[in-house]
C-alpha positions, 0 to 999 in steps of 0.5 A: 763383603768382597771374596778376594781370590790368593794370587796367583802362584807364580812358578818356580823358574826350572833348576839347572841340572848339575854338571856331572863331576867327570864330563868324559867323551864316549871315545875318549872314555873307551879308549882309557878303560880298555887299556887300564882293562888290557893292563890290569888283565895281564898284571892279574891272569898271567905269568911273568912267561904268559905276559913275556909272550902276550907283549911279543905277540902285540907290540910292534916290533920295527923290525919286520917294516920290511915283512909290513904286509903281513895280518900279524905285523898290521895287526900289531900296528893297532895292538902297540898302542895299547900295552903298557910297561907297567903302571907309573908308563900308563897311568902318565900316558892315561893321565895325558889323553884324560887331559888332551882327549876330550879339547879334540875329541867334542868339536872333532865328533869321536869318528874323526877323533879315533880316526885321528888317534889310531892314524897317527899312532900307526904313523909314528910307529911305521916312521919309527920302523923306518928310522930305527937302526937294521936289526933293532930288535927292541919292542915299541909299545905304549899310546904316548904316540897316538897321544902324541897326535893329538896333542898335534891335532889339537893344536890346530884344532884350538886354531880354527876354532874360532874364525879360521884363524890358523894356530898363532906360533904353530910352526914354533910350537911345534919345534920345539916339543920335538926339540923337547921329544928328542932330547928325553927320548935319548936322555931316557927322562923319566923313563926305565928303558928304550923311550920310542921318541921317533915316534912321539914325534912321527905322531905328533908331525902326523896329526897337525896333518891329518887336523888340517884335513878333517877340523872343525868348521871355523865359528862365527863370532 
């Protein structure tokens, strides 16, 4: 009799790694976490008077443009981006950042993404200050200018991501979005107070301009 050896076992193919339910890039996730943390600390640790005082320090006052190079004013150009007027204001901004941020951070990388985020927030605040009537001391708070900049940069990044083609209808989309921001801002749609729509448009335009400088390399298909 011949002893038959058992057939060689066929190894099972490796199982694909399970994709996480939420795959948020590091910089986008960190920005959302810091914004939420700041609001939680204000809400639970500070009295209304203390919170008003803190917002007065962290918010950007367009009337202080003449003192732009003082330390407090320069710092407020960054800190105002992490202060929100309420839970609804915070929620809308963070959900929008969650929707737009990964699409820009992945092709650009976290450093260039963060540069666009903060620089467009600063540009939006400065444009608001230049175009705001003299003596208007309404504080500017919120991440809307920065997120508008992310949206503007994302439009350009999408267009250059494939074969270096320019984004279709960029000028028309920019004009449409700017008109929409102006109308909703002037009418106060969905807001409990004045809307800094000029900062939104300024951040958006700055995002478009910066994206042409730091755009991702086009892919060849």
